[in-house]
DOVEX-416949 format. One record per residue (C-alpha): residue in three letters; x, y, z. Coordinates in nm, 3 decimals, decimal comma, always signed. Example, Ala and Ser with C-alpha at 12.3 -4.5 7.8 and 13.67 -1.06 7.14 Angstrom:
% DOVEX-416949
['ALA'; [+1,230; -0,450; +0,780]];
['SER'; [+1,367; -0,106; +0,714]];
END
This chain:
% DOVEX-416949
['MET'; [+12,546; +22,199; +3,903]];
['LEU'; [+12,908; +22,126; +3,968]];
['VAL'; [+12,844; +22,149; +4,341]];
['ALA'; [+12,554; +21,903; +4,320]];
['LYS'; [+12,764; +21,661; +4,120]];
['SER'; [+13,043; +21,689; +4,376]];
['LYS'; [+12,801; +21,614; +4,660]];
['THR'; [+12,665; +21,315; +4,471]];
['VAL'; [+13,012; +21,178; +4,412]];
['LYS'; [+13,099; +21,224; +4,779]];
['THR'; [+12,777; +21,052; +4,886]];
['LEU'; [+12,839; +20,758; +4,654]];
['THR'; [+13,197; +20,732; +4,768]];
['ALA'; [+13,091; +20,732; +5,134]];
['SER'; [+12,831; +20,463; +5,063]];
['ILE'; [+13,084; +20,244; +4,885]];
['VAL'; [+13,330; +20,284; +5,172]];
['ALA'; [+13,058; +20,197; +5,425]];
['LEU'; [+12,947; +19,892; +5,229]];
['SER'; [+13,307; +19,782; +5,188]];
['ALA'; [+13,362; +19,814; +5,562]];
['MET'; [+13,049; +19,611; +5,631]];
['ALA'; [+13,158; +19,344; +5,386]];
['PHE'; [+13,502; +19,334; +5,544]];
['SER'; [+13,345; +19,307; +5,889]];
['VAL'; [+13,120; +19,018; +5,786]];
['SER'; [+13,410; +18,847; +5,609]];
['SER'; [+13,632; +18,900; +5,911]];
['TRP'; [+13,367; +18,758; +6,148]];
['ALA'; [+13,305; +18,456; +5,925]];
['SER'; [+13,675; +18,377; +5,903]];
['GLU'; [+13,755; +18,442; +6,271]];
['ARG'; [+13,958; +18,155; +6,409]];
['VAL'; [+13,845; +17,982; +6,727]];
['ARG'; [+14,081; +17,786; +6,948]];
['LEU'; [+13,949; +17,542; +7,208]];
['SER'; [+14,091; +17,268; +7,428]];
['ILE'; [+13,956; +16,922; +7,510]];
['ALA'; [+14,092; +16,676; +7,768]];
['THR'; [+14,015; +16,324; +7,880]];
['GLU'; [+14,093; +16,213; +8,234]];
['SER'; [+14,159; +15,850; +8,135]];
['GLY'; [+14,330; +15,690; +7,838]];
['ASP'; [+14,618; +15,767; +7,604]];
['VAL'; [+14,577; +15,845; +7,234]];
['SER'; [+14,519; +15,478; +7,145]];
['SER'; [+14,244; +15,419; +7,405]];
['PRO'; [+13,870; +15,445; +7,324]];
['ASN'; [+13,854; +15,767; +7,525]];
['GLY'; [+14,160; +15,909; +7,354]];
['GLN'; [+14,026; +15,821; +7,012]];
['ALA'; [+13,691; +15,979; +7,100]];
['VAL'; [+13,832; +16,321; +7,191]];
['LYS'; [+14,068; +16,315; +6,893]];
['ARG'; [+13,776; +16,233; +6,662]];
['ILE'; [+13,575; +16,525; +6,798]];
['ALA'; [+13,867; +16,759; +6,733]];
['ASP'; [+13,900; +16,625; +6,377]];
['LEU'; [+13,526; +16,651; +6,306]];
['VAL'; [+13,509; +17,009; +6,433]];
['SER'; [+13,809; +17,106; +6,221]];
['GLU'; [+13,657; +16,940; +5,917]];
['LYS'; [+13,311; +17,094; +5,959]];
['SER'; [+13,455; +17,441; +6,015]];
['ASP'; [+13,706; +17,413; +5,728]];
['GLY'; [+13,986; +17,440; +5,981]];
['ARG'; [+13,858; +17,763; +6,134]];
['ILE'; [+13,794; +17,598; +6,472]];
['SER'; [+14,089; +17,408; +6,615]];
['ILE'; [+14,080; +17,198; +6,930]];
['ASN'; [+14,397; +17,119; +7,122]];
['VAL'; [+14,371; +16,765; +7,263]];
['PHE'; [+14,512; +16,656; +7,600]];
['TYR'; [+14,523; +16,293; +7,710]];
['GLN'; [+14,545; +16,112; +8,043]];
['GLY'; [+14,774; +16,280; +8,294]];
['GLN'; [+14,888; +16,563; +8,069]];
['LEU'; [+14,697; +16,823; +8,271]];
['GLY'; [+14,696; +16,643; +8,606]];
['GLY'; [+14,472; +16,390; +8,778]];
['PRO'; [+14,092; +16,365; +8,754]];
['GLN'; [+14,022; +16,621; +9,028]];
['GLU'; [+14,275; +16,872; +8,894]];
['LEU'; [+14,139; +16,832; +8,542]];
['PHE'; [+13,780; +16,881; +8,655]];
['ASP'; [+13,886; +17,191; +8,849]];
['GLN'; [+14,038; +17,333; +8,531]];
['LEU'; [+13,714; +17,267; +8,342]];
['VAL'; [+13,501; +17,446; +8,603]];
['ARG'; [+13,742; +17,742; +8,600]];
['GLY'; [+13,737; +17,761; +8,220]];
['ASN'; [+14,102; +17,677; +8,171]];
['VAL'; [+13,986; +17,368; +7,979]];
['ASP'; [+13,693; +17,410; +7,741]];
['LEU'; [+13,577; +17,052; +7,680]];
['PHE'; [+13,610; +16,742; +7,895]];
['LEU'; [+13,549; +16,367; +7,880]];
['GLY'; [+13,540; +16,205; +8,222]];
['TRP'; [+13,354; +16,164; +8,550]];
['PRO'; [+13,221; +16,479; +8,719]];
['GLN'; [+13,376; +16,511; +9,065]];
['THR'; [+13,136; +16,499; +9,358]];
['SER'; [+13,357; +16,745; +9,547]];
['TYR'; [+13,154; +17,021; +9,379]];
['ASP'; [+12,809; +16,871; +9,434]];
['MET'; [+12,738; +16,543; +9,613]];
['ARG'; [+12,423; +16,496; +9,406]];
['LEU'; [+12,645; +16,390; +9,115]];
['GLY'; [+12,695; +16,068; +9,308]];
['VAL'; [+12,381; +15,944; +9,133]];
['LEU'; [+12,602; +15,880; +8,829]];
['THR'; [+12,796; +15,608; +9,010]];
['LEU'; [+12,516; +15,473; +9,227]];
['PRO'; [+12,556; +15,093; +9,252]];
['TYR'; [+12,325; +14,851; +9,076]];
['LEU'; [+12,126; +15,134; +8,924]];
['THR'; [+12,069; +14,924; +8,612]];
['LEU'; [+12,118; +14,551; +8,569]];
['SER'; [+12,110; +14,499; +8,193]];
['TRP'; [+12,261; +14,661; +7,884]];
['GLU'; [+11,919; +14,755; +7,749]];
['GLU'; [+11,817; +14,935; +8,069]];
['ALA'; [+12,157; +15,100; +8,104]];
['LEU'; [+12,167; +15,244; +7,754]];
['GLU'; [+11,815; +15,377; +7,792]];
['ALA'; [+11,879; +15,530; +8,136]];
['TYR'; [+12,212; +15,692; +8,045]];
['SER'; [+12,116; +15,817; +7,699]];
['LYS'; [+12,109; +16,193; +7,635]];
['ASP'; [+11,732; +16,194; +7,693]];
['GLY'; [+11,730; +15,919; +7,958]];
['TRP'; [+11,614; +15,967; +8,315]];
['VAL'; [+11,968; +15,974; +8,460]];
['SER'; [+12,064; +16,251; +8,219]];
['GLU'; [+11,752; +16,447; +8,313]];
['VAL'; [+11,857; +16,429; +8,679]];
['ILE'; [+12,215; +16,549; +8,630]];
['ASN'; [+12,158; +16,816; +8,363]];
['PRO'; [+12,039; +17,093; +8,600]];
['ILE'; [+12,307; +17,000; +8,856]];
['LEU'; [+12,584; +17,043; +8,601]];
['SER'; [+12,430; +17,364; +8,468]];
['GLY'; [+12,431; +17,504; +8,821]];
['MET'; [+12,807; +17,442; +8,828]];
['GLY'; [+12,857; +17,637; +8,505]];
['LEU'; [+12,888; +17,329; +8,283]];
['ALA'; [+12,702; +17,237; +7,966]];
['TYR'; [+12,623; +16,865; +7,936]];
['LEU'; [+12,680; +16,760; +7,574]];
['GLY'; [+12,631; +16,385; +7,600]];
['PRO'; [+12,722; +16,049; +7,760]];
['PHE'; [+12,997; +15,806; +7,666]];
['PRO'; [+12,901; +15,455; +7,787]];
['GLU'; [+13,161; +15,182; +7,842]];
['GLY'; [+12,983; +14,894; +8,012]];
['PHE'; [+12,944; +14,724; +8,347]];
['GLY'; [+13,237; +14,741; +8,586]];
['GLY'; [+13,390; +14,459; +8,786]];
['VAL'; [+13,662; +14,372; +9,035]];
['ALA'; [+14,004; +14,264; +8,903]];
['THR'; [+14,247; +14,103; +9,146]];
['ALA'; [+14,568; +13,905; +9,180]];
['LYS'; [+14,603; +13,561; +9,345]];
['LYS'; [+14,251; +13,549; +9,492]];
['TYR'; [+13,903; +13,662; +9,399]];
['ALA'; [+13,553; +13,678; +9,545]];
['THR'; [+13,199; +13,633; +9,416]];
['ASN'; [+13,022; +13,699; +9,746]];
['TYR'; [+13,042; +13,917; +10,056]];
['ASP'; [+13,214; +13,667; +10,285]];
['ASP'; [+13,490; +13,576; +10,038]];
['ALA'; [+13,551; +13,944; +9,960]];
['ARG'; [+13,643; +14,030; +10,318]];
['GLY'; [+14,014; +14,100; +10,354]];
['ILE'; [+14,070; +14,167; +9,982]];
['LYS'; [+14,192; +14,524; +9,932]];
['VAL'; [+14,088; +14,689; +9,607]];
['ARG'; [+14,151; +15,029; +9,464]];
['SER'; [+13,849; +15,252; +9,416]];
['ALA'; [+13,823; +15,583; +9,238]];
['PRO'; [+13,781; +15,851; +9,509]];
['ILE'; [+13,430; +15,945; +9,393]];
['PHE'; [+13,123; +15,899; +9,611]];
['PRO'; [+12,978; +15,638; +9,635]];
['LEU'; [+13,231; +15,405; +9,465]];
['PRO'; [+13,444; +15,336; +9,776]];
['GLN'; [+13,128; +15,287; +9,983]];
['THR'; [+12,998; +15,044; +9,721]];
['VAL'; [+13,294; +14,806; +9,716]];
['GLN'; [+13,307; +14,829; +10,095]];
['ALA'; [+12,942; +14,718; +10,110]];
['MET'; [+13,030; +14,426; +9,881]];
['GLY'; [+13,275; +14,305; +10,147]];
['PHE'; [+13,603; +14,433; +9,999]];
['GLN'; [+13,834; +14,676; +10,171]];
['ALA'; [+13,814; +14,991; +9,961]];
['VAL'; [+14,128; +15,201; +9,915]];
['PRO'; [+14,064; +15,531; +9,729]];
['ILE'; [+14,353; +15,589; +9,488]];
['ASP'; [+14,390; +15,814; +9,181]];
['TRP'; [+14,422; +15,634; +8,848]];
['SER'; [+14,783; +15,738; +8,791]];
['GLU'; [+14,892; +15,554; +9,108]];
['VAL'; [+14,705; +15,227; +9,057]];
['TYR'; [+14,981; +15,027; +8,885]];
['THR'; [+15,238; +15,098; +9,155]];
['SER'; [+14,982; +15,033; +9,428]];
['ILE'; [+14,906; +14,686; +9,291]];
['GLN'; [+15,273; +14,614; +9,221]];
['THR'; [+15,380; +14,699; +9,577]];
['GLY'; [+15,089; +14,524; +9,746]];
['VAL'; [+14,914; +14,835; +9,874]];
['VAL'; [+14,604; +14,686; +9,711]];
['ASP'; [+14,521; +14,343; +9,569]];
['GLY'; [+14,349; +14,482; +9,262]];
['ASP'; [+14,123; +14,739; +9,101]];
['SER'; [+13,746; +14,792; +9,103]];
['SER'; [+13,460; +14,955; +8,912]];
['ASN'; [+13,627; +14,960; +8,569]];
['VAL'; [+13,530; +14,766; +8,259]];
['ILE'; [+13,776; +14,491; +8,175]];
['TYR'; [+13,948; +14,700; +7,904]];
['TRP'; [+14,128; +14,914; +8,161]];
['ASP'; [+14,235; +14,631; +8,393]];
['TYR'; [+14,352; +14,413; +8,107]];
['THR'; [+14,527; +14,688; +7,910]];
['TYR'; [+14,706; +14,853; +8,201]];
['PHE'; [+14,750; +14,579; +8,464]];
['ASN'; [+14,739; +14,245; +8,281]];
['ASP'; [+15,089; +14,155; +8,401]];
['LEU'; [+14,980; +14,205; +8,763]];
['LEU'; [+14,622; +14,074; +8,778]];
['ASP'; [+14,487; +13,720; +8,744]];
['TYR'; [+14,108; +13,751; +8,774]];
['PHE'; [+13,825; +13,974; +8,660]];
['VAL'; [+13,496; +13,913; +8,841]];
['HIS'; [+13,211; +14,076; +8,652]];
['THR'; [+13,022; +14,207; +8,954]];
['LYS'; [+12,837; +14,465; +8,740]];
['HIS'; [+12,795; +14,684; +9,047]];
['ASN'; [+12,826; +15,001; +8,841]];
['PHE'; [+12,761; +15,100; +8,483]];
['SER'; [+13,073; +15,281; +8,372]];
['PHE'; [+13,011; +15,582; +8,155]];
['TYR'; [+13,181; +15,914; +8,106]];
['THR'; [+13,032; +16,254; +8,026]];
['PHE'; [+13,114; +16,509; +7,759]];
['LEU'; [+13,105; +16,846; +7,933]];
['MET'; [+13,188; +17,200; +7,825]];
['ASN'; [+13,250; +17,508; +8,034]];
['GLU'; [+12,938; +17,723; +7,989]];
['ASP'; [+13,135; +18,046; +7,944]];
['SER'; [+13,331; +17,879; +7,663]];
['TRP'; [+13,006; +17,744; +7,518]];
['ASN'; [+12,829; +18,082; +7,531]];
['ALA'; [+13,130; +18,258; +7,377]];
['LEU'; [+13,077; +18,059; +7,056]];
['SER'; [+12,844; +18,178; +6,785]];
['GLU'; [+12,524; +17,980; +6,734]];
['SER'; [+12,666; +17,816; +6,423]];
['ASP'; [+12,990; +17,722; +6,601]];
['ARG'; [+12,797; +17,572; +6,892]];
['ALA'; [+12,611; +17,359; +6,638]];
['ILE'; [+12,942; +17,238; +6,490]];
['VAL'; [+13,076; +17,133; +6,832]];
['ALA'; [+12,745; +16,975; +6,941]];
['ASP'; [+12,712; +16,780; +6,615]];
['ALA'; [+13,067; +16,644; +6,648]];
['VAL'; [+13,002; +16,525; +7,004]];
['GLU'; [+12,667; +16,374; +6,904]];
['THR'; [+12,834; +16,181; +6,622]];
['VAL'; [+13,086; +16,027; +6,863]];
['VAL'; [+12,817; +15,959; +7,126]];
['ASN'; [+12,594; +15,780; +6,873]];
['GLU'; [+12,886; +15,568; +6,756]];
['GLN'; [+12,970; +15,474; +7,115]];
['PHE'; [+12,612; +15,376; +7,198]];
['LYS'; [+12,608; +15,156; +6,891]];
['ASN'; [+12,946; +14,992; +6,956]];
['ALA'; [+12,994; +14,994; +7,336]];
['ARG'; [+12,858; +14,647; +7,406]];
['SER'; [+13,051; +14,473; +7,127]];
['GLU'; [+13,365; +14,665; +7,227]];
['ASP'; [+13,333; +14,545; +7,585]];
['GLU'; [+13,274; +14,186; +7,473]];
['LYS'; [+13,580; +14,208; +7,249]];
['TRP'; [+13,804; +14,295; +7,543]];
['ILE'; [+13,647; +14,027; +7,762]];
['GLN'; [+13,747; +13,774; +7,498]];
['LYS'; [+14,091; +13,927; +7,447]];
['ALA'; [+14,168; +13,923; +7,820]];
['GLN'; [+14,077; +13,555; +7,846]];
['GLU'; [+14,291; +13,466; +7,548]];
['ASP'; [+14,587; +13,631; +7,722]];
['GLY'; [+14,538; +13,441; +8,047]];
['MET'; [+14,314; +13,657; +8,264]];
['GLN'; [+14,037; +13,447; +8,420]];
['TYR'; [+13,692; +13,596; +8,359]];
['ILE'; [+13,436; +13,504; +8,624]];
['VAL'; [+13,062; +13,572; +8,634]];
['PRO'; [+12,888; +13,536; +8,973]];
['THR'; [+12,588; +13,303; +8,987]];
['ASP'; [+12,239; +13,451; +8,983]];
['GLU'; [+12,211; +13,381; +9,356]];
['GLU'; [+12,541; +13,552; +9,431]];
['MET'; [+12,448; +13,850; +9,219]];
['SER'; [+12,106; +13,887; +9,381]];
['ALA'; [+12,261; +13,875; +9,728]];
['TRP'; [+12,511; +14,148; +9,637]];
['VAL'; [+12,243; +14,367; +9,476]];
['GLU'; [+12,017; +14,349; +9,781]];
['ARG'; [+12,298; +14,406; +10,032]];
['VAL'; [+12,463; +14,691; +9,842]];
['ARG'; [+12,143; +14,872; +9,748]];
['SER'; [+12,022; +14,857; +10,107]];
['ASP'; [+12,348; +14,996; +10,244]];
['VAL'; [+12,464; +15,246; +9,982]];
['TRP'; [+12,129; +15,377; +9,865]];
['GLU'; [+12,042; +15,469; +10,224]];
['ARG'; [+12,371; +15,658; +10,254]];
['ALA'; [+12,313; +15,819; +9,917]];
['GLU'; [+11,975; +15,952; +10,023]];
['ARG'; [+12,140; +16,145; +10,305]];
['ALA'; [+12,408; +16,277; +10,067]];
['ILE'; [+12,217; +16,350; +9,746]];
['GLY'; [+11,864; +16,400; +9,874]];
['LYS'; [+11,533; +16,221; +9,887]];
['ASP'; [+11,398; +16,382; +9,569]];
['ILE'; [+11,672; +16,230; +9,353]];
['MET'; [+11,651; +15,893; +9,528]];
['ASP'; [+11,275; +15,886; +9,471]];
['VAL'; [+11,347; +15,920; +9,099]];
['VAL'; [+11,608; +15,643; +9,126]];
['ARG'; [+11,373; +15,402; +9,301]];
['ALA'; [+11,096; +15,476; +9,051]];
['ASN'; [+11,321; +15,397; +8,754]];
['ALA'; [+11,584; +15,148; +8,874]];
['GLU'; [+11,570; +14,798; +8,733]];
['GLN'; [+11,445; +14,540; +8,980]];
['VAL'; [+11,613; +14,210; +9,064]];
['GLN'; [+11,436; +13,917; +8,901]];
END
């Protein structure tokens, strides 16, 4: 009887220890801290891009009760756009807001294809998370080991210059403008008549200041006004590209998260994306007004000038793009792209 009681006590004790260990394990798993990094290729902490990545970090911290922390890096802190994208692909950076570099896959050039959309309504529909542009790029990014979490639209780009400007092909000839070194942006401004000079963002100010280029291209007015207002006189709203960034995450980093943690990160990005889609147009119009108030001349080409540019540039660059990114993608583009009225 004493032996039986001893065995019972030992069994109960073992069960309690096992249950305690399980409880500790569950508690330990639930409270495990996760550290991630997020970087934006353009913009300091006060810029829309900087505020967006900071807000994501804050939302994730809040929703996880501080268990998930995201270290934020702003423009230039981890290198230029290509270096930063390299770090994302390698997994040294977990999350990223910027333009995917075509050096890894030329098919990503569809993101910066000129005159893909011609109106805000068409652009926001095409570039939305479920839009046709997103459907095209999603499998490409996945093949590179990247998870596409959502778009970050800014608006239609233009050409900002000093001393002289152009609203047509002939007047553009001889004007040198900086272009981001991403296919097919240099080819686009070249087809518009300008002389395209591929330069990284960090070198643009000095390049304009020293006369290497006469201005900048393909950015919304916010960037040219905020960073180069003392150097530039004109902003011609050519609308040759719809400027939008992408929220990407290294797939290994994504898969390393628990299902619940992935939901926290995805929800935070979706919140910021939804806010940007709601506010992007009014934000762009605000900076157009602000730039004019501070002396920058804002110029909109006539309908005839715009139509001529659209036809010339689409004919030239889309043909090149088909050779670079493939007929299948360009067939999708032609089936969905907004037509000139």
